[in-house]
LOPA-520656 format. One line per 8 residues: their letters; for each residue x, y, z of C-alpha. Coordinates in steps of 0.2 Angstrom, whole numbers, padded with zeros to 4 digits, m for minus. Layout:
# LOPA-520656
A) X:Y:Z | ...
***
This chain:
# LOPA-520656
MGAKSQPD) 0077:0044:0077 | 0060:0046:0069 | 0059:0064:0075 | 0075:0068:0067 | 0071:0059:0050 | 0056:0071:0047 | 0066:0086:0043 | 0078:0076:0032
DGNAAVSA) 0063:0070:0022 | 0057:0088:0020 | 0073:0095:0014 | 0075:0081:0002 | 0057:0085:m0005 | 0061:0104:m0006 | 0077:0100:m0015 | 0068:0089:m0028
AEAAEAAR) 0055:0103:m0030 | 0069:0116:m0033 | 0078:0105:m0045 | 0062:0102:m0054 | 0058:0121:m0055 | 0076:0124:m0061 | 0074:0110:m0074 | 0058:0118:m0080
LAQEELQA) 0066:0136:m0081 | 0080:0129:m0091 | 0068:0120:m0103 | 0059:0136:m0105 | 0075:0146:m0108 | 0079:0132:m0121 | 0062:0134:m0129 | 0064:0153:m0130
AIAKAEAA) 0081:0152:m0137 | 0076:0139:m0150 | 0061:0150:m0155 | 0071:0165:m0157 | 0084:0156:m0168 | 0069:0149:m0178 | 0062:0167:m0180 | 0079:0174:m0185
ARAAAEAA) 0081:0160:m0198 | 0064:0163:m0205 | 0067:0181:m0207 | 0084:0177:m0216 | 0075:0165:m0227 | 0061:0177:m0231 | 0074:0190:m0235 | 0083:0178:m0247
AREAAASG) 0066:0174:m0254 | 0062:0192:m0258 | 0079:0195:m0266 | 0077:0180:m0276 | 0060:0186:m0282 | 0067:0203:m0286 | 0081:0195:m0296 | 0070:0182:m0305
EAPAAAPA) 0080:0168:m0298 | 0073:0153:m0289 | 0073:0155:m0270 | 0088:0146:m0261 | 0083:0132:m0249 | 0079:0137:m0232 | 0091:0135:m0218 | 0091:0119:m0208
AMDAGPAA) 0084:0129:m0193 | 0068:0132:m0204 | 0066:0114:m0206 | 0069:0109:m0189 | 0053:0104:m0179 | 0048:0111:m0162 | 0055:0103:m0146 | 0050:0085:m0143
DAEPAPAA) 0039:0090:m0129 | 0030:0104:m0139 | 0014:0100:m0150 | 0018:0102:m0168 | 0010:0117:m0177 | m0003:0112:m0190 | 0003:0112:m0208 | m0002:0126:m0219
PETAESAG) m0013:0122:m0233 | m0004:0122:m0250 | m0012:0137:m0258 | m0005:0149:m0270 | m0006:0162:m0256 | 0004:0151:m0243 | 0017:0144:m0255 | 0034:0149:m0250
PAGPLSEE) 0045:0149:m0234 | 0037:0145:m0218 | 0032:0161:m0208 | 0032:0164:m0189 | 0013:0161:m0188 | 0003:0145:m0188 | m0012:0144:m0199 | m0023:0146:m0184
EVAVIRAG) m0014:0163:m0180 | m0016:0168:m0199 | m0034:0164:m0197 | m0036:0175:m0182 | m0028:0189:m0191 | m0038:0186:m0207 | m0054:0187:m0196 | m0048:0202:m0187
YPAAVDGG) m0048:0213:m0203 | m0065:0216:m0212 | m0066:0210:m0230 | m0075:0220:m0243 | m0093:0215:m0245 | m0108:0223:m0253 | m0116:0234:m0241 | m0102:0233:m0229
PTLLHVGA) m0091:0247:m0222 | m0080:0256:m0235 | m0062:0250:m0233 | m0045:0256:m0236 | m0033:0241:m0242 | m0017:0243:m0232 | m0009:0227:m0240 | m0008:0208:m0237
LVNGGPRA) m0002:0198:m0223 | 0016:0192:m0223 | 0020:0175:m0216 | 0035:0168:m0224 | 0028:0176:m0240 | 0014:0188:m0245 | m0003:0180:m0241 | m0015:0188:m0254
DAQITIPI) m0029:0178:m0245 | m0027:0188:m0229 | m0030:0207:m0233 | m0026:0220:m0220 | m0039:0234:m0220 | m0045:0250:m0211 | m0063:0255:m0211 | m0063:0272:m0218
SMLNRHGL) m0075:0277:m0204 | m0061:0274:m0191 | m0049:0286:m0199 | m0055:0300:m0187 | m0048:0289:m0173 | m0031:0295:m0180 | m0015:0285:m0183 | 0004:0284:m0183
IAGATGTG) 0015:0280:m0198 | 0033:0277:m0191 | 0049:0269:m0197 | 0068:0272:m0200 | 0073:0282:m0215 | 0071:0273:m0231 | 0059:0260:m0225 | 0044:0266:m0235
KTRTLQGL) 0034:0279:m0225 | 0032:0291:m0239 | 0025:0278:m0250 | 0013:0271:m0236 | 0007:0289:m0234 | 0004:0291:m0253 | m0005:0275:m0255 | m0017:0279:m0241
AEQIAANG) m0020:0297:m0247 | m0024:0290:m0265 | m0037:0278:m0258 | m0044:0291:m0246 | m0046:0304:m0260 | m0054:0290:m0271 | m0067:0288:m0258 | m0072:0306:m0259
VPVFAVDI) m0063:0312:m0243 | m0051:0327:m0245 | m0033:0325:m0239 | m0020:0337:m0233 | m0002:0331:m0232 | 0015:0340:m0230 | 0027:0336:m0244 | 0044:0338:m0236
KGDLSGMA) 0055:0333:m0251 | 0042:0335:m0266 | 0041:0316:m0267 | 0022:0316:m0265 | 0019:0328:m0279 | 0020:0314:m0291 | 0003:0307:m0286 | m0004:0320:m0297
APGEPNEK) 0002:0310:m0312 | m0001:0291:m0316 | 0012:0279:m0311 | 0023:0269:m0323 | 0021:0251:m0322 | 0036:0239:m0323 | 0039:0221:m0321 | 0045:0222:m0303
LLGRTAGI) 0030:0233:m0298 | 0017:0222:m0306 | 0025:0206:m0299 | 0025:0213:m0281 | 0007:0220:m0282 | 0001:0203:m0290 | 0008:0194:m0275 | m0002:0204:m0263
GQDWQPHA) m0018:0203:m0272 | m0017:0221:m0278 | m0025:0225:m0295 | m0013:0238:m0299 | m0018:0251:m0312 | m0009:0268:m0316 | m0020:0283:m0309 | m0018:0301:m0306
TQAEFLTL) m0025:0309:m0291 | m0031:0328:m0292 | m0020:0338:m0281 | m0018:0356:m0275 | m0001:0364:m0271 | 0003:0376:m0258 | 0018:0384:m0250 | 0022:0394:m0235
GGMGVGAP) 0022:0413:m0238 | 0026:0410:m0257 | 0043:0402:m0254 | 0041:0389:m0268 | 0030:0385:m0283 | 0013:0382:m0274 | m0001:0395:m0270 | 0006:0405:m0255
IRTSIERF) m0003:0403:m0238 | m0001:0415:m0224 | m0009:0420:m0208 | m0010:0435:m0197 | 0000:0436:m0181 | m0015:0437:m0170 | m0023:0422:m0178 | m0007:0412:m0175
GPVMLSKV) m0009:0416:m0157 | 0004:0419:m0143 | 0006:0401:m0138 | 0011:0395:m0156 | 0021:0410:m0158 | 0030:0407:m0142 | 0035:0390:m0149 | 0043:0396:m0165
LGLNPTQE) 0052:0410:m0155 | 0059:0398:m0143 | 0051:0407:m0127 | 0051:0401:m0110 | 0034:0400:m0100 | 0037:0417:m0092 | 0041:0425:m0109 | 0026:0417:m0116
SSLGLVFH) 0015:0424:m0103 | 0022:0441:m0106 | 0018:0439:m0125 | 0001:0434:m0121 | m0002:0450:m0111 | 0004:0460:m0126 | m0009:0450:m0137 | m0022:0455:m0124
YAKERGLP) m0017:0473:m0124 | m0018:0473:m0143 | m0035:0466:m0144 | m0042:0478:m0130 | m0035:0493:m0139 | m0041:0487:m0156 | m0023:0486:m0164 | m0024:0472:m0177
LIELADLQ) m0007:0461:m0176 | m0005:0456:m0194 | 0013:0455:m0198 | 0029:0454:m0188 | 0031:0472:m0190 | 0015:0475:m0180 | 0022:0465:m0166 | 0038:0474:m0166
ALLAYLTG) 0030:0491:m0166 | 0019:0486:m0152 | 0033:0480:m0141 | 0043:0496:m0144 | 0027:0506:m0140 | 0024:0497:m0124 | 0041:0499:m0117 | 0042:0517:m0122
EEGKAEIA) 0036:0532:m0111 | 0019:0533:m0118 | 0015:0514:m0117 | 0022:0510:m0099 | 0008:0518:m0090 | m0005:0509:m0101 | 0002:0492:m0099 | 0005:0494:m0080
AIGGLSKQ) m0013:0495:m0078 | m0016:0477:m0084 | m0001:0469:m0076 | 0015:0476:m0082 | 0029:0469:m0092 | 0047:0466:m0087 | 0059:0477:m0098 | 0071:0462:m0098
TVGVIQRN) 0058:0450:m0104 | 0052:0462:m0117 | 0070:0463:m0123 | 0071:0445:m0125 | 0055:0444:m0135 | 0060:0459:m0146 | 0077:0451:m0150 | 0069:0434:m0155
VIAFAGQG) 0056:0443:m0166 | 0070:0452:m0175 | 0080:0436:m0177 | 0065:0427:m0183 | 0061:0441:m0196 | 0079:0441:m0201 | 0077:0422:m0206 | 0064:0428:m0219
ADVFFGEP) 0049:0422:m0208 | 0040:0438:m0210 | 0034:0432:m0227 | 0023:0419:m0218 | 0013:0432:m0209 | 0001:0444:m0218 | m0016:0445:m0227 | m0026:0437:m0235
AFDPLDLL) m0026:0424:m0221 | m0028:0406:m0227 | m0046:0399:m0225 | m0044:0381:m0217 | m0061:0377:m0225 | m0051:0378:m0242 | m0044:0361:m0237 | m0061:0352:m0238
RTAPDGTG) m0063:0354:m0257 | m0068:0340:m0268 | m0064:0338:m0286 | m0079:0339:m0300 | m0079:0320:m0301 | m0083:0319:m0283 | m0066:0312:m0277 | m0057:0321:m0263
MVTLLEVP) m0044:0335:m0267 | m0027:0331:m0260 | m0019:0347:m0254 | 0000:0346:m0253 | 0010:0359:m0243 | 0027:0362:m0250 | 0041:0367:m0237 | 0057:0370:m0246
GVQDRPTL) 0071:0373:m0234 | 0062:0366:m0219 | 0079:0361:m0211 | 0081:0380:m0209 | 0065:0383:m0201 | 0059:0366:m0193 | 0050:0374:m0179 | 0040:0387:m0189
FSTFVMYL) 0035:0374:m0202 | 0029:0361:m0189 | 0020:0375:m0179 | 0012:0382:m0194 | 0005:0365:m0199 | m0002:0363:m0182 | m0010:0380:m0183 | m0020:0374:m0198
LAELFDTL) m0026:0359:m0188 | m0031:0371:m0174 | m0040:0383:m0186 | m0050:0368:m0192 | m0054:0363:m0175 | m0060:0381:m0171 | m0070:0382:m0188 | m0078:0366:m0191
PEVGDQDK) m0095:0361:m0183 | m0097:0346:m0172 | m0103:0331:m0183 | m0098:0315:m0172 | m0094:0298:m0180 | m0099:0297:m0199 | m0097:0284:m0213 | m0082:0293:m0218
PRLVFFFD) m0072:0308:m0211 | m0073:0326:m0218 | m0054:0327:m0220 | m0038:0317:m0216 | m0023:0326:m0211 | m0005:0318:m0213 | 0008:0327:m0202 | 0025:0322:m0208
EAHLLFAD) 0041:0325:m0198 | 0030:0325:m0183 | 0045:0325:m0171 | 0049:0343:m0177 | 0032:0348:m0169 | 0035:0341:m0152 | 0054:0345:m0149 | 0057:0358:m0136
ASKAFLQQ) 0038:0362:m0135 | 0031:0371:m0120 | 0019:0364:m0108 | 0005:0375:m0115 | 0009:0370:m0133 | 0008:0351:m0129 | m0008:0354:m0120 | m0015:0363:m0135
ITQTVRLI) m0009:0349:m0147 | m0016:0335:m0135 | m0033:0344:m0133 | m0034:0347:m0152 | m0030:0329:m0157 | m0042:0323:m0144 | m0057:0333:m0148 | m0055:0336:m0167
RSKGVGVF) m0061:0318:m0171 | m0079:0324:m0167 | m0077:0338:m0180 | m0074:0323:m0193 | m0055:0326:m0195 | m0042:0312:m0194 | m0024:0315:m0190 | m0010:0304:m0195
FVTQTPKD) 0007:0308:m0188 | 0022:0302:m0198 | 0039:0301:m0189 | 0053:0289:m0186 | 0049:0281:m0169 | 0034:0281:m0158 | 0044:0289:m0145 | 0044:0305:m0155
VPGDVLAQ) 0026:0308:m0150 | 0021:0312:m0132 | 0012:0298:m0123 | m0004:0308:m0121 | m0005:0310:m0140 | 0001:0293:m0144 | m0013:0286:m0133 | m0026:0293:m0145
LGSRVQHA) m0019:0286:m0161 | m0030:0271:m0165 | m0021:0265:m0181 | m0002:0260:m0181 | 0008:0257:m0197 | 0026:0253:m0190 | 0040:0251:m0204 | 0056:0243:m0199
LRAHTPDD) 0068:0250:m0186 | 0086:0250:m0185 | 0096:0246:m0169 | 0114:0252:m0173 | 0116:0262:m0157 | 0111:0260:m0138 | 0098:0274:m0141 | 0091:0264:m0157
AKALKATV) 0090:0249:m0145 | 0081:0258:m0132 | 0069:0265:m0145 | 0066:0248:m0152 | 0062:0241:m0135 | 0050:0255:m0132 | 0041:0253:m0148 | 0039:0234:m0144
STYPKSGY) 0032:0238:m0128 | 0017:0248:m0135 | 0010:0233:m0145 | m0002:0221:m0139 | 0003:0203:m0137 | 0005:0193:m0153 | 0013:0178:m0161 | 0028:0189:m0167
DLAEVLQA) 0044:0192:m0159 | 0043:0210:m0163 | 0060:0215:m0158 | 0066:0203:m0172 | 0053:0207:m0185 | 0054:0225:m0184 | 0073:0224:m0189 | 0070:0210:m0202
MGTGEAIV) 0056:0218:m0212 | 0059:0224:m0229 | 0056:0241:m0238 | 0037:0243:m0240 | 0032:0231:m0226 | 0026:0236:m0209 | 0018:0230:m0193 | 0000:0235:m0193
TVMGENGA) m0013:0236:m0181 | m0029:0247:m0182 | m0044:0252:m0172 | m0059:0241:m0178 | m0077:0247:m0179 | m0080:0239:m0162 | m0067:0250:m0154 | m0055:0236:m0151
PTPVAWTR) m0038:0235:m0159 | m0036:0222:m0173 | m0023:0209:m0172 | m0004:0214:m0175 | 0000:0210:m0193 | 0016:0209:m0203 | 0010:0217:m0219 | 0017:0220:m0236
LRAPQGSM) 0010:0236:m0241 | 0000:0241:m0257 | 0009:0252:m0270 | 0003:0269:m0274 | m0005:0270:m0291 | 0002:0287:m0294 | 0019:0291:m0299 | 0033:0289:m0286
EPLPAVSM) 0044:0302:m0293 | 0041:0321:m0290 | 0030:0330:m0303 | 0040:0339:m0316 | 0042:0357:m0313 | 0032:0362:m0329 | 0018:0352:m0324 | 0017:0358:m0306
QAAVLASP) 0018:0376:m0312 | 0003:0373:m0324 | m0007:0365:m0310 | m0003:0380:m0298 | m0008:0393:m0311 | m0024:0385:m0315 | m0028:0383:m0296 | m0042:0394:m0289
LRAKYGEA) m0032:0395:m0273 | m0018:0405:m0283 | m0031:0418:m0288 | m0037:0419:m0270 | m0020:0420:m0260 | m0008:0424:m0274 | m0006:0443:m0270 | m0002:0449:m0252
IDEHSAAE) m0013:0463:m0246 | m0006:0477:m0235 | m0019:0479:m0222 | m0020:0494:m0210 | m0014:0486:m0195 | m0005:0490:m0178 | 0011:0497:m0185 | 0003:0510:m0195
MLAERAEE) m0010:0514:m0182 | 0004:0516:m0169 | 0014:0526:m0182 | m0002:0537:m0184 | m0004:0538:m0165 | 0014:0543:m0164 | 0011:0556:m0177 | m0004:0563:m0169
AAAERAQA) 0005:0563:m0152 | 0019:0573:m0160 | 0007:0585:m0167 | m0003:0587:m0151 | 0014:0590:m0143 | 0019:0602:m0155 | 0002:0611:m0154 | 0003:0610:m0135
EAEAERQR) 0021:0618:m0136 | 0015:0631:m0148 | 0000:0635:m0137 | 0012:0635:m0122 | 0023:0647:m0131 | 0009:0658:m0135 | 0003:0658:m0118 | 0021:0662:m0112
QLAAEAKQ) 0021:0676:m0125 | 0005:0683:m0119 | 0010:0681:m0101 | 0026:0690:m0105 | 0016:0704:m0114 | 0004:0705:m0100 | 0017:0706:m0087 | 0025:0720:m0099
AEKAAIAA) 0009:0729:m0099 | 0007:0727:m0081 | 0024:0734:m0078 | 0020:0748:m0090 | 0003:0751:m0081 | 0012:0752:m0064 | 0025:0763:m0071 | 0011:0775:m0078
AKQAEREA) 0001:0774:m0062 | 0017:0779:m0053 | 0020:0792:m0066 | 0002:0798:m0064 | 0004:0798:m0045 | 0020:0808:m0046 | 0012:0820:m0058 | m0003:0821:m0047
AAAQRKRE) 0007:0824:m0032 | 0017:0837:m0041 | 0001:0845:m0046 | m0005:0844:m0029 | 0011:0851:m0022 | 0009:0865:m0036 | m0009:0868:m0031 | m0004:0868:m0013
QEAARKER) 0010:0880:m0016 | m0001:0891:m0026 | m0014:0891:m0013 | m0001:0894:m0001 | 0006:0909:m0011 | m0011:0916:m0013 | m0014:0913:0005 | 0001:0922:0009
ERNAAAKK) m0004:0936:m0003 | m0021:0937:0005 | m0013:0937:0022 | m0001:0951:0016 | m0014:0961:0009 | m0025:0959:0025 | m0010:0963:0035 | m0006:0978:0024
AADRLSSV) m0025:0983:0025 | m0025:0980:0044 | m0009:0990:0045 | m0016:1004:0036 | m0032:1003:0047 | m0022:1002:0062 | m0012:1017:0056 | m0028:1026:0052
VTSGARTV) m0035:1021:0068 | m0019:1025:0078 | m0018:1042:0068 | m0036:1046:0072 | m0035:1040:0090 | m0020:1051:0092 | m0029:1066:0084 | m0044:1063:0096
VNQLLRSL) m0032:1062:0111 | m0023:1076:0106 | m0038:1086:0103 | m0045:1080:0120 | m0028:1085:0129 | m0029:1101:0120 | m0046:1104:0126 | m0042:1100:0144
FRR) m0026:1110:0144 | m0036:1125:0137 | m0047:1124:0152
***
């Protein structure tokens, strides 16, 4: 009996343990559900408080869930001190957690690092005693500004750019809709703005930032910037032409040939002329010597280049090429110059716009010397609508971007990508972005929900339910974490961002036009220069070849004429020789006939003489004989 009872006791113990574990899990699930409900209630209360503050009304009482304490078996959180900063609805963080965040962001002190003030911590309400800052020396560790449309990304960019420039660092930014141009004029104060800024401890004063205005190829008000096809390069050109890797490789071969033969590729017309030449009879043999080109591949490239030019893109390529060092200018008062690139009609040429901006960054990388880490960067580069850059990018193009972003920090350049969600940026690039300013996200669709989940997964552990907070934040608020001077990320902080001090309206057209006309960049880049390039050189080469062919044909014709004349002369000489031969033969015959005649005459005369002699002899002999006979007979 005892032997049988041991298994029963063991089963009972196991069942008890399982029951205890199930109870513990149920308790944890309950606690999680309570915490989630409390977070949602706090977010709703804060939203109500913000609305009440905006309307000037007293905030409504917090929902019951906000007043409910923690579960009975949980330790109560310490009460927040009653200060002006902490007054308001309860936040998701305890005072200990607030203190950790406050300590994680350096405060401005004499002799300390130069800081950019991002905003104030939000915990139920804004906490002016907990300022969120970025050491300006860490801007070359790059950053990301993300968030759904209308959540305040552009104003965050503007506010950071104003502070960076005020500290003597030049800024380059893409002004998609013209909204950033207003920073060149002081902002207009109003009661709502001043109330908001006072609440986060910002001593707001209207201030204008000195700005330059550029535009791609002159398609806008700003000073036109251009570059040559050869400086743009085959990798980036392949991106804007939509070429596959095989076609990109072939285009690289064309660029190599142009360089080897001293054919400058300045405009799209130069590339078109070279492609036509290399697929013609004259160029086939030359290109075959360095690898050859598929006629079908070149045909695709030619069609894409023609379509690209047909979109008006040819105005972006030419001389004088923009010098990226012109982005590193400072104003006479020592503040950094903010250079804004105007891109009207970007929706018609998104790939060209994004690739051209990346080209500027790559040119900076190739031009600037190594400087390492400094007290402040040489330039901060804001890349708005960054998703356009990475969409449908080839492997070679992504590698070039990744390498540039990774290495350009040693040149003293910081890069901030501005887009809607972190998933718009490839992982290899995202991993190099030290500062994150994440505005609110929306989860209206399954894809939105996936993007939200992916965004949450990229943040370190914190006291926030980020999936809830990222949907609850208001306009002008963001989740912030940056890279501290020790190289470690700062605590995640729900932040109400500082307001720009420049105007948040586009700069009036008259003011912008006046600024552009007064700019030294307008004088430097305003007029296009028609350089002697591949198209003209190939045309000249074709003319020279045609002239040489004409000369060769004329020489050949002359030689044919000479040959014909020589042949005719030869025939005449032969005929004359034959005639002379005939005449000589006739003369010879005549001489022979004359000689024969004379011989006959001589023979006839001789015979006649002989005959006479014979006749005489015969007559004499006959006489002698007759005389002898007569004498005999006489005897």
